C-alpha positions as CSV (number, residue, x, y, z in Angstrom):
1,M,87.9,108.9,85.6
2,K,86.6,106.2,87.7
3,R,84.8,107.0,90.9
4,L,84.0,110.7,91.7
5,I,82.0,110.8,94.9
6,T,81.7,114.4,96.0
7,L,78.6,114.2,98.1
8,A,78.0,113.4,101.8
9,L,78.0,109.6,101.4
10,V,76.7,109.1,104.9
11,A,73.9,111.7,104.7
12,A,71.5,108.7,104.5
13,A,71.8,108.4,108.3
14,V,70.2,111.8,108.7
15,I,68.3,112.9,105.7
16,T,67.3,111.8,102.2
17,V,69.7,113.0,99.6
18,Q,69.7,112.8,95.8
19,A,72.1,114.5,93.5
20,Q,73.7,114.0,90.1
21,D,76.2,115.7,87.8
22,I,77.9,115.6,84.4
23,Q,81.6,116.1,84.1
24,L,83.7,116.9,81.1
25,H,87.5,116.1,81.4
26,Y,90.2,116.9,78.9
27,D,93.1,114.5,79.5
28,F,96.8,115.3,79.1
29,G,98.1,111.7,79.4
30,R,98.9,111.2,75.8
31,N,100.9,114.4,75.8
32,I,102.9,113.5,78.9
33,Y,103.5,109.8,77.8
34,P,103.6,109.9,74.0
35,N,105.1,106.4,73.8
36,E,103.0,104.5,76.3
37,E,99.8,106.4,76.1
38,D,99.7,107.6,72.5
39,G,96.2,106.0,72.1
40,R,94.8,107.4,75.4
41,Q,91.5,109.2,75.2
42,K,91.5,112.9,74.9
43,V,88.1,113.5,76.5
44,T,86.1,111.7,79.1
45,V,82.4,112.4,79.9
46,T,81.3,111.2,83.3
47,V,77.7,110.9,84.5
48,E,77.2,110.1,88.1
49,Q,74.3,109.9,90.7
50,F,74.1,109.4,94.4
51,K,70.8,108.7,96.2
52,A,70.3,108.0,99.9
53,D,67.2,106.3,101.3
54,K,66.0,104.8,104.6
55,L,67.9,101.6,104.0
56,G,71.2,103.1,102.8
57,S,72.3,104.5,99.5
58,W,72.7,103.9,95.7
59,Y,75.6,105.2,93.7
60,Y,76.6,104.8,90.1
61,F,78.7,106.4,87.4
62,V,79.4,105.9,83.7
63,D,82.6,107.0,82.0
64,L,82.5,107.6,78.3
65,D,85.9,107.9,76.7
66,L,86.2,109.8,73.4
67,S,89.0,110.3,71.0
68,S,89.2,112.8,68.2
69,K,87.8,110.3,65.7
70,F,85.5,107.9,67.6
71,F,83.9,106.7,70.8
72,R,86.4,104.5,72.5
73,S,84.8,102.8,75.5
74,A,82.3,102.9,78.3
75,Y,82.9,101.9,81.9
76,T,80.5,101.8,84.8
77,E,80.4,101.1,88.6
78,I,77.1,100.5,90.4
79,S,77.0,100.1,94.2
80,R,74.4,99.7,96.9
81,E,74.9,100.1,100.6
82,F,72.6,98.8,103.4
83,K,73.1,100.4,106.8
84,F,73.5,98.2,109.8
85,G,71.5,100.6,112.0
86,K,69.9,104.0,111.8
87,E,72.8,105.7,113.6
88,S,75.5,103.1,112.7
89,P,78.5,104.3,110.6
90,F,78.8,100.7,109.2
91,A,77.1,99.4,106.1
92,A,77.1,96.4,103.8
93,H,78.5,97.2,100.4
94,I,77.6,95.5,97.1
95,E,79.1,96.6,93.8
96,Y,79.4,95.8,90.1
97,D,82.3,97.0,87.9
98,G,82.7,96.6,84.1
99,G,82.6,98.1,80.7
100,L,83.0,97.7,76.9
101,G,85.5,99.0,74.4
102,R,86.0,99.1,70.6
103,D,88.2,96.0,71.0
104,Q,89.4,93.6,73.6
105,I,92.4,95.6,74.6
106,G,90.2,98.6,75.3
107,S,87.6,96.6,77.2
108,F,87.2,96.1,81.0
109,Q,87.2,92.8,82.8
110,H,83.9,92.6,84.8
111,A,83.9,92.1,88.5
112,A,81.5,91.8,91.5
113,L,82.4,93.1,95.0
114,L,80.9,92.4,98.4
115,G,82.1,93.8,101.7
116,A,81.6,96.4,104.4
117,A,81.9,100.2,104.6
118,Y,82.6,102.6,107.4
119,N,81.2,106.1,106.7
120,G,81.8,109.3,108.6
121,H,81.3,113.1,108.5
122,N,81.7,116.2,110.6
123,A,78.8,118.2,112.0
124,D,78.0,120.2,108.9
125,F,78.9,117.6,106.3
126,S,81.7,119.8,104.9
127,K,84.1,116.8,105.6
128,T,83.0,113.3,104.6
129,W,84.9,110.0,104.3
130,S,84.3,106.3,103.6
131,V,86.5,103.2,103.9
132,Q,85.4,100.0,102.2
133,L,86.9,96.6,102.4
134,M,85.6,94.1,99.9
135,Y,86.0,90.6,98.4
136,K,86.3,91.0,94.7
137,R,85.5,88.4,92.1
138,Y,86.7,88.9,88.5
139,F,84.9,87.1,85.7
140,K,86.3,85.8,82.4
141,S,85.1,88.7,80.2
142,Y,87.0,88.1,76.8
143,D,89.9,86.3,75.4
144,Y,93.1,86.2,77.5
145,T,91.3,86.8,80.7
146,R,90.2,84.3,83.4
147,A,88.0,84.3,86.5
148,Y,89.9,84.7,89.8
149,H,89.5,85.8,93.4
150,S,90.7,89.2,94.6
151,F,90.1,91.9,97.2
152,Q,89.8,95.7,97.2
153,L,90.4,98.4,99.8
154,T,88.9,101.8,99.0
155,G,89.0,105.1,100.7
156,V,86.8,108.1,99.6
157,W,86.9,111.7,100.9
158,G,85.2,115.0,100.4
159,L,86.2,118.4,101.8
160,N,84.4,121.7,101.1
161,F,86.1,124.9,102.3
162,A,86.4,128.6,101.5
163,G,82.8,129.1,102.3
164,G,81.8,126.3,99.9
165,K,83.6,127.8,97.0
166,C,86.3,125.1,96.9
167,T,86.0,121.3,97.0
168,F,88.8,118.7,97.4
169,S,87.6,115.2,96.9
170,G,88.6,111.8,95.5
171,F,89.2,108.2,96.2
172,I,92.1,105.7,96.4
173,D,91.8,102.0,95.5
174,F,94.1,99.1,96.3
175,W,93.3,95.7,94.8
176,R,94.9,92.5,93.7
177,G,95.2,92.3,89.9
178,E,96.9,89.7,87.7
179,N,100.0,90.4,85.6
180,W,99.7,89.8,81.9
181,R,103.3,90.6,81.0
182,A,105.3,87.9,79.3
183,G,106.8,85.6,81.9
184,H,104.5,86.8,84.7
185,E,101.2,85.6,83.4
186,G,98.8,84.7,86.3
187,H,101.0,86.2,89.0
188,G,99.3,88.5,91.4
189,M,100.2,92.2,91.8
190,L,99.0,95.1,93.8
191,V,97.2,97.7,91.8
192,I,96.9,101.3,93.1
193,L,94.7,103.9,91.6
194,T,93.8,107.3,93.1
195,E,92.1,110.3,91.5
196,P,92.1,113.4,93.7
197,Q,90.1,116.3,92.4
198,F,90.0,120.1,93.0
199,W,86.9,122.1,92.1
200,Y,86.2,125.8,92.2
201,N,82.5,126.2,92.5
202,V,81.5,129.2,90.5
203,T,77.8,128.7,91.4
204,K,75.9,125.9,93.1
205,N,75.6,124.1,89.8
206,I,78.7,125.1,87.8
207,S,82.3,124.1,88.8
208,F,85.7,124.2,87.1
209,G,88.7,122.2,88.2
210,S,91.1,119.4,87.7
211,E,91.6,115.7,88.4
212,V,94.9,113.9,88.6
213,E,94.9,110.1,88.0
214,I,97.9,108.5,89.8
215,S,98.3,104.8,89.3
216,N,100.7,101.9,89.6
217,N,100.1,98.6,87.7
218,F,96.8,100.0,86.4
219,I,97.8,100.8,82.8
220,Y,98.8,97.7,80.9
221,H,101.5,97.6,78.2
222,T,103.0,94.6,76.3
223,Y,106.2,96.4,75.2
224,N,107.8,97.8,78.4
225,D,107.7,97.6,82.2
226,K,106.6,101.1,83.0
227,S,103.8,100.9,85.6
228,F,103.6,104.3,87.3
229,F,101.7,107.1,85.6
230,I,100.4,110.6,86.5
231,N,97.6,111.8,84.2
232,P,96.1,115.2,84.9
233,T,93.0,116.8,83.4
234,V,91.2,120.1,83.2
235,A,87.5,119.7,83.9
236,F,84.0,121.2,83.9
237,K,81.2,120.0,86.1
238,W,77.5,120.7,86.0
239,N,75.4,119.7,89.0
240,F,71.7,119.2,88.3
């Protein structure tokens, strides 16, 4: 789980919106890839909140990864957008990404992002989208990492249909990472991560569904060159 925006991100242009939810995901990655992902978390708890105001919007989430024996790691992203005008679809985007794990291998390199966003929606907000292009600065966070310049292109979408009973949402990220594999240290590589979700909304507050994490060059291994992974979950969401 990474970024799970299912709200009308651009509602700030019209009304003041605040919503938050808790999600519980059971991950099948370690069953699909028993060699590469034998240590992958079984359960992730995600807490997220979106709040719009007159200037723009705030958004954050926290992912808590759990195994059968212990708490593995915590990852967060916090972003702020400032609208360029009351009716403008463009906004300045500022973001922080980072987290901590039980050890260095399970930790996350911290980064700051700065750029612009283009947000849109249809008349009734049943369809929403956002495109963000940002400069990304990685910081030396622990041993074997170094500070370096990067970029990130992000797309976010949300679609409510079947009378509001179903939701298809998610994001896709492209960014420049650095290769840690032997013989490639310090070389740039394109990282791709997308997490489409499908939810069946039982009530306004309760949903059941699934997320599929699809990635390339996102999951790091020291012992082979496998880079492409598809990790599905079954999930529960409580909006409050």
